[in-house]
N, C-alpha and C positions, 0 to 999 in steps of 0.2 A: 235329595234330590239337590239341582244341582243351582246356585246360587250364583247370579248374573246372566243369568241366559235370556231374562224375558225384557223384554223396549219397557218402558217408562213407559207408565198408564198419566193419563192426562185424559180424567174427567170429568172437563168441563172444559172438552175442543173447539172450537169455530167451523163452523162450517158453512160459505160463503162460493153461490150460485152467480153467473153470467148475468141471470137476472137483479141479485138484489138481497136478493133473500138469504138469512140467514140462521144460523139451525147452531143450538152447542146440545150435547150427549158428549160421551168416553170412545178415544180412539188413542192412536198408541204415538198421534203425532197433533199439537200444535194446533195447526189450523191447517183446512182444507179445504182445497180450491177447484170447481168443476161445475161446469160448463151448462150439466142439464136434471132441476129440479125439480120435483114431486106438483113445483107450482107452476111452470115454467113445459113439463113436459108432456109432447102431444098427446098423450096418450087420455092426462087427468084434462088437458085442455080443451081438447078439439076441434086446437088448430095444428094444418099443417106449419111449422119447422124449421129448415134447414139448415140446423146443424154440422158447423164446417167444418172439422179437425185435420189440421194442418193440411189444409189444401184440397179434400175430394173430391169435394161435387166440383170445385176449378177445374180441376185433371181430366174430372168423366167429362165436365163441356165441349172440351178441348178436345179428347176421340173421340164423342158423338160429333165436336163439326165437321176431322177433319174424315171420319162416318162416312156423311153426309160428302163432303165433296170426292171420294173417291167412287161411292156409288155412281154421279154425275160423270165422272169421265171418262167410270166402267159404261154407264148409261152410250156414254160421245161413244168412245171407240165400237160402238156395237152396230149401233148405227152406220158408220160412216163400214163397216167388215157386212154390212147389208146392203145399200149402199153400191158396192164393189159387185156383190153374188147377182144382185139387181143390173147390172152392166152388163159385167157373166151371162146371166140366160138374155140377157136383149142379145146381143153379140147370138151366140151361138144359136138362138131361134132366124134371126139374120142369119147368117148363117149357112143352115137348112133351106132357110125359101129356095137364097140363089140357087143354091144345089139341085134342089127340086126344078127350079123354072130352066138352069140349063142340060141337062139331063130331057125336060121337058121337049126344048127348043130341039133340040140334035134331036130328043126319037123320034 
């Protein structure tokens, strides 16, 4: 068996959670910091809590707001396009009635 290939084992390593809970257990590091533990995890507590690691929630919210803005502008564009279609349709109807009246007067 090779020597000096295994990491150092710390039988009394401290695990510290962001909620303040601390645990002692064996690990390869002297102290471990974590965001969620069994004392504060939503599955065990029944609470809904958003754990933001590296701004993921904020980034998602920005993307969601941007999407809503784009949908609103698309709706505005769609209504403008519909208005144009209506104006064209009205103009075509008016042209048809004028040509029919002109044909009736001439005929």
